[in-house]
C-alpha positions in Angstrom: 0.1 -0.2 -0.1 1.5 3.6 -0.9 1.6 6.4 1.7 -0.7 8.7 -1.0 -3.7 7.0 -0.2 -6.4 9.2 1.4 -8.5 6.2 2.8 -7.8 3.4 4.9 -10.0 0.2 5.6 -12.9 1.0 8.1 -13.3 4.8 7.1 -16.9 5.8 5.8 -16.7 7.8 2.9 -19.5 9.1 0.2 -20.0 8.1 -3.0 -22.4 10.6 -4.9 -25.7 9.7 -5.5 -25.2 6.2 -3.7 -24.6 7.8 0.0 -22.2 6.3 2.6 -20.2 3.4 2.4 -17.6 1.9 4.0 -14.2 1.3 2.3 -14.0 -2.8 3.2 -10.8 -3.4 1.7 -8.3 -1.8 -0.7 -6.6 -4.0 -3.5 -4.7 -4.2 -6.8 -6.1 -5.6 -9.8 -4.4 -6.0 -13.1 -6.1 -4.5 -16.1 -4.3 -5.3 -19.5 -0.9 -4.5 -19.2 -1.3 -2.0 -15.8 -1.9 -2.4 -12.6 -4.4 -0.5 -10.6 -5.6 -0.2 -6.8 -9.2 0.3 -6.0 -11.1 1.1 -3.0 -13.6 -1.9 -2.2 -16.6 0.0 -0.7 -19.8 -1.5 0.6 -22.7 1.1 0.3 -24.9 1.0 3.7 -28.3 1.6 2.4 -28.2 -1.1 -0.4 -25.3 -3.2 0.6 -24.0 -2.3 -3.2 -20.5 -3.4 -3.8 -18.5 -0.4 -5.7 -14.6 -0.8 -7.1 -13.5 2.9 -6.9 -9.9 3.2 -8.8 -7.8 5.2 -6.5 -6.8 7.4 -10.1 -10.4 8.6 -10.1 -11.9 8.2 -6.4 -11.5 12.9 -6.0 -12.7 12.9 -9.8 -15.8 10.7 -9.7 -16.6 13.1 -6.2 -16.0 10.3 -3.4 -14.9 11.8 -0.2 -14.9 12.0 3.3 -18.2 12.0 5.2 -18.8 15.5 6.6 -17.8 16.7 10.2 -20.2 16.9 12.8 -19.1 20.9 12.6 -19.2 21.4 9.4 -23.1 20.2 9.6 -24.3 23.8 11.2 -24.1 25.8 7.8 -26.3 23.2 6.2 -28.9 22.6 8.9 -29.0 26.5 8.8 -29.4 27.0 5.2 -32.3 24.2 5.4 -34.3 25.9 8.6 -34.0 29.0 6.7 -37.0 30.6 5.0 -35.0 32.1 1.8 -36.2 30.2 -1.5 -34.1 27.8 -3.4 -33.8 29.5 -7.1 -33.9 27.0 -9.5 -35.4 26.2 -13.1 -39.1 27.0 -13.5 -39.8 24.1 -15.2 -39.2 20.2 -14.4 -37.0 19.3 -17.2 -34.7 22.4 -16.1 -35.2 21.4 -12.7 -34.1 18.0 -13.2 -31.1 18.5 -15.4 -29.4 21.3 -12.8 -30.2 18.9 -9.6 -29.3 15.9 -11.6 -25.7 18.1 -12.1 -25.7 19.1 -8.3 -26.5 15.7 -7.0 -23.7 14.0 -9.3 -21.6 16.4 -7.5 -21.9 14.9 -4.7 -21.2 18.1 -1.9 -23.9 17.9 0.7 -24.2 21.4 0.6 -25.5 21.2 -3.0 -27.1 17.8 -2.0 -29.4 19.9 0.6 -30.0 23.0 -1.7 -31.7 20.0 -4.3 -33.5 18.8 -1.4 -34.6 21.9 0.1 -35.7 23.3 -3.9 -38.0 20.5 -4.8 -39.6 20.6 -1.3 -40.2 24.5 -1.9 -41.7 23.2 -5.1 -43.9 20.2 -3.6 -45.4 22.2 -1.8 -46.8 24.9 -4.5 -47.3 22.1 -7.1 -47.4 18.4 -7.4 -43.8 16.9 -8.8 -43.6 15.1 -11.7 -42.8 11.1 -10.8 -38.9 11.9 -11.6 -38.7 14.6 -9.4 -40.4 12.7 -6.6 -37.8 9.9 -6.9 -35.0 12.9 -6.7 -36.3 14.1 -3.7 -36.5 10.7 -2.3 -32.9 10.9 -3.2 -31.6 13.8 -1.9 -33.6 13.5 1.4 -32.0 9.4 1.5 -28.7 10.8 1.0 -28.9 14.0 3.5 -30.4 11.8 5.8 -28.0 9.3 5.8 -24.8 11.7 5.7 -26.5 13.5 9.0 -26.5 10.2 10.6 -23.3 9.1 9.8 -21.8 12.2 10.8 -23.6 12.6 14.0 -23.7 8.3 14.8 -27.5 8.8 14.7 -29.6 6.0 13.5 -31.5 7.2 10.3 -34.8 7.5 12.3 -33.0 10.1 14.5 -31.3 11.5 11.7 -34.7 11.6 9.9 -36.3 12.9 12.4 -33.5 16.1 12.8 -34.3 16.9 9.5 -38.0 16.8 9.7 -37.5 19.8 12.9 -35.0 21.7 10.6 -37.0 21.6 7.9 -40.1 22.8 9.8 -38.7 25.7 11.0 -38.7 27.0 7.2 -42.3 25.9 7.5 -41.2 23.0 5.1 -42.7 19.6 5.4 -40.7 16.3 3.6 -43.5 14.5 2.1 -43.7 10.7 2.2 -40.5 8.5 1.5 -41.0 6.1 -1.4 -37.3 5.2 -1.4 -37.4 1.9 1.2 -34.4 2.8 3.4 -36.2 5.9 4.4 -39.6 4.5 4.8 -38.5 1.8 7.2 -37.1 4.9 8.9 -40.1 7.4 8.5 
């Protein structure tokens, strides 16, 4: 193992659009004539196993779980009454929000969540946007839970209380992981 590895076995990391995972193994695999090192992740919510090459981990947005103290500004944003600016039509919003979710930064995921909850309270979301809202809620809840060592149920309750301060209510979930928590 080289000294430049930023993650170790047992580290909790965020894999964009999938949520929190744990590095279960670090390995090497021969691909053609070259040898590459990989992180072997297990995504907590789905038990999905993912191999991420060291060389692309940063470019795909894999990062450590946010520190608890770094959650404060995100929670303040979610409880604030300001409206999230987004495209007026659902197709434009969907593209903007997809890009934010792919980036994997919790602040952007929180922006997607808040924006979609605001739209939902004004008018029904399209099927695809409802799925996106569920995904964003799951990503926020799972990272809050991991950062603060809470259960999904406790993290979901915290998120609901936080949004309530902005007079926002999460709609019922269709995501299995959060349905169990909610």
